[in-house]
N, C-alpha and C positions, 0 to 999 in steps of 0.2 A: 198510409194511403198511397197506392201506386198511381203514376200519371196515366191518364186516359189515352189510349191509342187513337190516332187520327182515323177517321172513317175513310175507307177506300172508295174512290169514285170510278165509275165505269161509263162508257159511252154505249148507248143502246143501238140496236140495228137501225133505228129510226133517227139516230143522230142526237138524241136527248141524253142528258147526264142523269145518272142515278147514283145514290149513295147507299152503300151496303151497310145494313144494321147488324146482320149476323146470320145465323143458320137456325132453321127449325126442321129437325129431322134431316132429310136429304134435300131440302129446299133452301135457296138463298132468299133472305128477307131484305128488301130494299125500299127506299123512298124515291119516287119520281119527283122531278121539279114540278111545282105547280099542281101537285095532287096531294090531297090531305091525308090519305090512308096508306099504310104499308102495303107493299105488293110482295108476291113470292113466285119463284119459278124453280123447277127442278135444277139441281146443281149442274148436271151434264148439259142441259139446254143453255143455262146461263153462261157456262164456260165456252160453249161453242158460238154464242151470238154476241156477247158483250166484250168490249176491249177496255182494259184499264187505262185510266187517265193518269199519266205519271208526273205531270208538272202541275204547278199552281194555277196555270191559266185554264179557263174553261175551253172545251173543244168548240170548234166552229160549227 
């Protein structure tokens, strides 16, 4: 059994942190904090509007 990759986190245009779950077709599937359902957005829009969080601290 291979080790699970850590999920990548990104900061939304509204300053909230999202966690990427994967891809569905040409869309990024992610979870928003404090929202119970997965969300999705076209890959190009996601790449243009979201910035990856690269350290272990949560963004301000």
